[in-house]
C-alpha positions in Angstrom: -22.6 -10.5 25.3 -24.0 -9.4 28.7 -22.5 -12.5 30.2 -19.1 -11.8 28.7 -19.2 -8.1 29.9 -20.0 -9.2 33.4 -17.2 -11.7 33.3 -14.8 -9.1 32.0 -15.7 -6.7 34.9 -15.2 -9.6 37.4 -11.9 -10.4 35.9 -10.6 -6.9 36.1 -11.6 -6.6 39.7 -10.0 -9.8 40.8 -7.0 -10.3 38.5 -5.7 -7.0 37.0 -2.0 -6.7 37.8 -1.6 -10.5 38.2 1.0 -12.0 36.0 2.0 -15.6 35.3 4.8 -17.2 37.3 7.3 -18.1 34.6 10.1 -20.6 34.9 8.6 -22.8 37.6 10.4 -26.0 38.4 14.0 -25.1 37.6 15.6 -27.8 39.7 16.9 -31.1 38.4 18.7 -32.4 41.5 22.4 -33.1 41.7 22.0 -36.6 40.4 19.1 -36.6 38.0 16.9 -34.8 35.6 17.3 -33.7 32.0 19.8 -31.3 30.5 17.4 -28.8 29.0 17.4 -25.4 30.6 14.0 -24.2 32.0 12.2 -21.2 30.6 13.3 -17.9 32.2 11.1 -15.9 34.6 9.0 -13.1 33.3 9.6 -13.9 29.6 7.6 -13.5 26.5 3.9 -13.0 26.9 3.6 -13.1 30.6 4.4 -9.4 31.1 6.2 -7.7 34.0 5.1 -7.3 37.6 1.9 -5.3 38.0 1.3 -5.3 34.2 -2.3 -5.0 33.3 -3.4 -8.0 31.4 -6.4 -8.2 29.2 -7.3 -11.8 30.0 -10.3 -11.7 27.5 -7.9 -11.7 24.5 -5.0 -13.8 25.8 -6.3 -16.9 24.2 -5.9 -16.6 20.4 -9.3 -16.8 18.8 -9.9 -20.0 16.9 -13.1 -21.8 15.8 -13.0 -25.5 16.9 -16.5 -26.0 15.7 -18.2 -26.5 19.0 -15.8 -29.2 20.2 -16.9 -30.8 23.5 -13.9 -31.1 25.8 -14.6 -34.0 28.2 -12.5 -34.3 31.3 -12.1 -37.2 33.7 -10.5 -36.0 36.9 -9.4 -37.3 40.3 -10.3 -35.1 43.2 -8.0 -35.5 46.1 -9.8 -36.0 49.4 -6.9 -37.6 51.3 -5.9 -34.4 53.1 -9.3 -33.4 54.5 -9.4 -30.3 52.3 -11.3 -31.6 49.2 -12.8 -31.4 46.9 -10.6 -29.1 44.8 -12.3 -29.0 41.5 -9.8 -28.5 38.7 -11.5 -28.2 35.4 -15.1 -27.2 35.8 -17.5 -25.4 38.1 -21.2 -24.8 37.4 -21.5 -21.2 38.6 -19.8 -18.3 40.4 -20.1 -18.4 44.2 -17.9 -15.6 45.4 -15.0 -17.9 46.3 -11.9 -16.7 44.4 -10.6 -20.0 43.0 -14.1 -21.2 42.1 -14.9 -17.9 40.3 -11.5 -17.8 38.6 -12.2 -21.3 37.2 -15.6 -20.2 36.0 -14.2 -17.1 34.3 -11.3 -19.0 32.7 -13.6 -21.6 31.3 -16.1 -19.1 29.9 -13.3 -17.2 28.2 -11.8 -20.3 26.6 -15.2 -21.6 25.6 -15.9 -18.3 23.9 -12.5 -17.8 22.2 -12.3 -21.4 20.9 -16.0 -22.1 20.3 -16.0 -25.2 22.6 -17.8 -26.6 25.6 -16.1 -28.0 28.8 -17.5 -30.8 30.9 -16.0 -32.8 33.8 -16.6 -36.3 35.2 -15.2 -36.6 38.7 -13.7 -39.8 40.0 -14.6 -39.3 43.7 -12.7 -42.4 44.7 -9.4 -41.3 43.0 -9.9 -44.1 40.5 -9.5 -42.2 37.2 -6.6 -44.5 36.1 -8.7 -47.6 36.3 -11.8 -45.9 34.9 -9.9 -44.8 31.8 -8.2 -48.1 31.4 -11.6 -49.9 31.4 -13.1 -47.4 28.9 -10.1 -47.6 26.5 -10.1 -51.4 26.6 -13.8 -51.3 25.8 -13.0 -49.2 22.8 -14.8 -46.2 24.1 -13.8 -42.6 23.6 -15.8 -41.1 26.5 -13.0 -38.8 27.7 -10.7 -36.4 25.8 -8.3 -35.7 28.7 -7.6 -37.2 32.1 -6.2 -35.6 35.3 -5.2 -38.7 37.3 -3.1 -39.3 40.4 0.5 -39.7 39.2 1.3 -42.7 41.5 1.9 -45.7 39.2 0.1 -44.0 36.2 3.1 -45.1 34.1 2.8 -48.7 35.2 -1.0 -48.7 34.8 -1.5 -46.8 31.6 1.7 -46.0 29.7 3.1 -49.5 29.7 -0.3 -50.8 28.5 -0.1 -48.4 25.5 -3.2 -46.5 26.6 -1.9 -42.9 26.5 -0.8 -40.6 23.7 2.8 -39.3 23.6 2.2 -35.6 24.3 5.3 -34.7 22.4 3.7 -36.1 19.2 0.5 -34.1 19.6 0.5 -30.7 18.0 -0.9 -27.8 20.0 1.1 -27.9 23.2 3.7 -25.3 24.1 5.6 -27.1 26.9 8.3 -24.5 26.8 5.9 -21.9 28.0 5.8 -20.9 31.7 2.2 -22.0 32.2 3.4 -25.6 31.9 5.5 -26.8 34.9 8.9 -27.3 33.3 9.9 -29.6 36.2 7.1 -32.1 35.4 8.1 -32.1 31.7 11.7 -32.6 32.6 11.2 -35.3 35.2 8.5 -37.3 33.4 10.2 -37.3 30.0 11.8 -40.7 29.1 13.5 -41.3 25.7 12.1 -38.0 24.5 8.6 -39.3 25.2 6.2 -37.5 27.5 2.9 -39.2 28.4 1.8 -36.9 31.2 2.6 -33.5 32.6 1.1 -30.7 34.7 0.7 -27.0 34.6 -1.0 -24.0 35.9 -4.5 -25.5 35.3 -3.8 -28.1 38.0 -4.0 -26.8 41.6 -3.0 -30.2 43.1 0.5 -29.5 41.9 0.6 -26.7 44.4 -1.2 -28.6 47.2 1.0 -31.6 46.9 4.3 -29.8 47.1 6.4 -30.7 50.2 7.4 -27.7 52.2 8.6 -26.8 55.7 6.3 -25.1 58.2 7.8 -23.5 61.3 6.5 -22.0 64.6 7.7 -18.4 64.6 7.0 -18.0 68.4 9.1 -21.0 69.3 12.0 -19.7 67.2 12.0 -16.5 69.1 11.5 -18.2 72.4 14.8 -20.1 72.0 16.6 -16.9 71.0 17.1 -17.6 67.3 16.5 -15.4 64.3 13.7 -16.2 61.9 15.4 -18.3 59.2 14.2 -16.3 56.2 17.5 -14.6 55.6 19.3 -17.9 55.8 17.2 -19.1 52.9 17.8 -15.9 50.9 21.5 -16.1 51.4 21.7 -19.8 50.4 22.8 -20.8 54.0 19.7 -22.7 55.0 21.3 -26.2 55.2 20.7 -29.5 57.0 23.2 -28.5 59.7 21.5 -25.1 60.3 18.1 -26.8 60.7 19.7 -29.3 63.1 20.8 -26.3 65.2 17.3 -25.0 65.3 15.8 -28.4 66.1 18.4 -29.0 68.9 17.6 -25.6 70.4 13.9 -26.2 70.5 13.8 -29.9 71.6 12.9 -30.1 75.3 12.3 -33.1 77.7 9.3 -31.4 79.3 8.7 -34.0 82.0 12.4 -34.5 82.7 12.2 -38.3 82.7 15.0 -38.7 80.1 12.6 -40.5 77.7 11.4 -38.7 74.5 7.7 -39.1 74.5 4.5 -37.5 73.2 4.4 -35.0 76.0 7.8 -33.5 75.1 8.8 -30.7 72.7 10.4 -31.9 69.5 12.6 -30.3 66.9 10.1 -31.3 64.3 7.1 -33.6 63.7 6.5 -35.5 60.5 6.2 -39.0 59.1 8.1 -41.5 57.0 7.5 -39.7 53.7 9.9 -37.1 54.9 12.8 -39.4 54.1 12.0 -38.9 50.4 11.3 -35.2 50.9 14.8 -34.7 52.5 16.5 -36.8 49.8 15.0 -34.7 47.1 15.7 -31.5 49.0 19.4 -32.4 49.0 19.4 -32.8 45.2 19.6 -36.6 45.3 17.3 -39.1 43.8 16.7 -42.9 43.8 16.4 -42.8 40.1 19.3 -41.2 38.2 19.7 -40.6 34.5 22.2 -42.5 32.5 23.2 -42.2 28.8 20.6 -40.4 26.8 18.6 -39.6 29.9 17.5 -43.2 30.5 16.5 -43.9 34.1 18.6 -46.2 36.2 18.5 -47.3 39.8 21.3 -47.7 42.2 24.1 -45.7 40.6 24.7 -43.4 43.5 27.7 -41.4 44.5 29.6 -40.9 47.8 27.6 -37.7 48.2 24.4 -39.7 48.2 25.6 -41.8 51.1 26.7 -38.6 53.0 23.3 -37.1 52.4 21.6 -40.3 53.6 23.7 -40.3 56.8 22.7 -36.7 57.5 19.0 -37.5 56.9 19.2 -40.3 59.4 20.7 -37.9 61.9 17.8 -35.6 61.4 15.1 -38.3 61.5 16.5 -40.5 64.3 18.5 -38.4 66.8 16.7 -38.2 70.2 14.4 -35.3 70.3 15.0 -34.1 66.8 12.1 -35.7 64.8 8.9 -37.2 66.1 7.9 -39.6 63.3 4.2 -40.3 63.9 4.5 -43.6 62.0 6.8 -44.8 64.7 5.5 -45.7 68.1 6.7 -43.5 71.0 5.6 -43.5 74.6 2.2 -41.8 75.4 1.4 -41.2 71.7 -2.3 -41.6 70.7 -2.9 -43.8 67.7 -4.0 -42.4 64.3 -3.1 -38.8 65.2 -1.7 -36.8 62.2 1.6 -35.0 62.5 0.0 -31.6 61.9 -1.9 -31.7 65.1 1.2 -31.7 67.2 2.4 -28.7 65.3 -0.9 -27.0 66.0 -0.4 -27.7 69.6 3.1 -26.0 69.7 4.7 -29.4 70.4 7.3 -29.1 67.5 9.3 -26.3 66.0 9.1 -27.6 62.4 6.5 -29.6 60.5 7.4 -30.9 57.0 4.2 -31.3 55.1 2.4 -30.5 51.9 1.3 -27.0 51.1 -2.3 -28.0 51.4 -2.0 -28.0 55.2 -1.6 -24.2 55.2 -5.4 -24.2 55.3 -5.4 -26.4 58.4 -2.9 -24.2 60.1 -5.2 -21.1 59.8 -6.7 -22.2 63.1 -3.2 -22.1 64.8 -2.9 -19.5 67.6 0.9 -19.1 67.3 2.3 -17.5 64.2 3.8 -19.8 61.7 5.9 -19.3 58.6 6.8 -21.5 55.6 10.1 -22.1 53.8 11.8 -24.6 51.5 13.5 -27.6 53.0 17.2 -27.0 53.5 20.0 -27.8 51.1 22.5 -30.5 52.1 25.2 -27.9 52.3 26.1 -24.4 51.0 27.8 -25.9 47.9 24.4 -27.1 46.7 23.3 -24.5 44.1 19.6 -24.4 44.9 16.7 -25.6 47.1 14.5 -28.4 45.9 10.9 -29.3 46.8 9.5 -32.8 46.3 6.0 -33.1 44.8 4.3 -36.1 46.3 3.1 -39.0 44.0 -0.5 -38.2 44.8 -0.3 -35.2 42.5 -2.6 -35.3 39.5 -1.1 -35.2 36.1 -2.7 -34.5 32.7 -2.8 -37.1 29.9 -4.6 -37.9 26.7 -6.2 -41.4 26.1 -5.2 -43.1 22.8 -8.9 -43.4 22.0 -9.2 -39.6 21.8 -10.5 -38.9 18.3 -9.3 -35.3 18.3 -6.0 -35.0 20.1 -4.8 -31.8 18.4 -8.0 -30.0 19.4 -7.6 -31.4 22.9 -4.0 -30.1 23.1 -5.1 -26.6 21.9 -7.8 -26.5 24.6 -5.4 -27.8 27.3 -2.7 -25.3 26.4 -5.3 -22.4 26.4 -6.6 -23.5 29.8 -3.1 -23.7 31.2 -2.1 -20.3 29.8 -5.2 -18.5 31.1 -4.9 -20.3 34.5 -1.6 -18.5 35.0 -3.6 -15.3 35.1 -6.7 -16.5 36.9 -6.5 -19.7 38.8 -2.9 -19.3 40.1 -3.3 -15.7 41.3 -6.6 -16.7 43.0 -5.0 -19.7 44.7 -1.8 -18.0 45.8 -2.3 -14.2 46.0 -5.9 -14.1 47.1 -6.8 -17.4 48.8 -3.4 -18.5 50.2 -1.2 -15.5 50.8 -4.0 -13.1 51.5 -6.0 -15.4 53.7 -3.7 -17.9 55.4 -0.1 -16.6 55.5 0.7 -14.1 58.2 3.8 -12.4 56.9 5.3 -11.2 53.6 8.4 -13.3 53.9 6.3 -16.5 53.6 5.1 -15.3 50.2 8.7 -14.9 49.1 9.5 -18.4 50.3 6.6 -19.8 48.3 8.2 -18.2 45.1 11.4 -20.1 45.8 9.6 -23.3 46.5 7.5 -23.1 43.3 10.5 -22.4 41.1 12.4 -25.5 42.3 9.9 -28.4 42.3 11.0 -32.0 41.6 8.6 -34.7 40.5 9.2 -38.4 41.3 9.5 -40.5 38.1 9.8 -43.5 40.4 6.5 -42.6 41.9 4.9 -42.3 38.5 6.0 -45.7 37.3 6.3 -47.4 40.7 9.3 -49.4 39.5 9.7 -52.1 42.2 7.9 -49.9 44.6 11.2 -48.0 44.9 10.0 -45.0 46.9 8.1 -46.9 49.6 10.8 -49.5 49.9 13.4 -46.8 50.4 11.3 -45.2 53.2 10.7 -48.5 54.9 14.4 -49.4 54.7 15.3 -46.0 56.2 13.2 -46.8 59.2 15.1 -50.1 59.8 18.6 -50.8 60.8 20.0 -52.8 57.8 21.6 -49.7 56.1 21.2 -48.1 52.7 23.7 -50.4 51.0 21.4 -53.3 51.9 18.4 -51.5 50.4 20.2 -51.1 47.0 21.5 -54.6 47.1 18.1 -56.1 47.8 16.1 -54.0 45.3 18.5 -53.2 42.4 17.6 -56.3 40.4 13.9 -56.0 40.5 13.8 -52.2 40.1 16.2 -52.1 37.2 14.3 -55.0 35.6 11.1 -53.0 35.9 12.8 -50.0 34.4 14.0 -52.1 31.4 10.5 -53.4 30.8 9.3 -49.8 30.7 12.0 -48.7 28.3 11.1 -51.6 25.9 7.8 -49.9 25.5 9.5 -46.7 24.6 11.5 -48.1 21.7 
């Protein structure tokens, strides 16, 4: 009882007034996604802004008889910021996200009469670990948070995961589940993995646009926040900014490492821009079935504009492409830190790296293709972890109940600690960036092609975009094998 009282006091100090972010992930893209409307913001149980929430009683009390919830999780180290523990910490440390997780787990354990444990796959190998344990007939883990890249090809097509839509206990229509992940990963009404507010990597892996505020002002332009709010932040407007900032510093007529660029990024930005424009390599045919290669004239217009952004002299320094004087192995973010580029498209996790930046920076969504596009879209990289249940799980309904409770309570603990305290309060330098984050979060798009790695469609697209053969050649070369891979997957869904 003393422990619970102390937790309750800590919770009030840190989280009173925080409310869940309902309706995240509203975007489907112009060419893809499902037809179901997302949950609306601020609905139902989440309460209004600044509402006082008694987090101790949010989870309905239920006796699960001491059920031991065993997680297997990937921890993402790739971006030099790990480890971000997602499901379990041993003690409170004073760090907001850590303590929020501790408080969340203690409440859920108490309300449901369960225990939570976590096994960490430090080599990001959870998919192979769970495949081996399932094939050995073991039920070591109740739930897995694994990197999404090829999770469908590795586990779903091998019949190793439970269809979450068939497991009672989930409330995927609730705002603590990322509607975008449910929409984008659903095939033939089956859903084998999804993500929600319990998973911080969904935030960290979201592709956003950083910009140097001082450089914007130095070239006599307005900060672009109002363009975003008014729906006028488009590819062409970003090009205006990039063109104004680009400068041949040494005057030799050659764009090199020593010059100032419109933006600095890498080849993954081809996919980020494609998704930002509301397009997708995988579209949805009849009944929502995925299909590759059925693209419109708009797709080709978008692609041409992406190539203008990525290949026009001075516009984008792609660090994966050799340019004069560039050191090898240097990440794009370092040039942004050095004030050598106006924009830096990267994942949200890099906000923590930019804390050391002397110049002020802001964040915003990637631009729309044009003003006719209804909303902004933000790509979530395939390295994002997703939640799934192994078929060997002996108690899937209890597992779903726990997962749903953790996701719900995370909306009032983990997410506020991550955004409002740790990110916005510590790393961002203006209120406008917080508004931009709200727009980004509401319009995430997950790559179903990443999750199933059909014919390596995403990487093949990025490599083709670097070359000179043209987008038509990419589709012609890859359509057969990618659609064959899709058909093989769909056979498993029948």
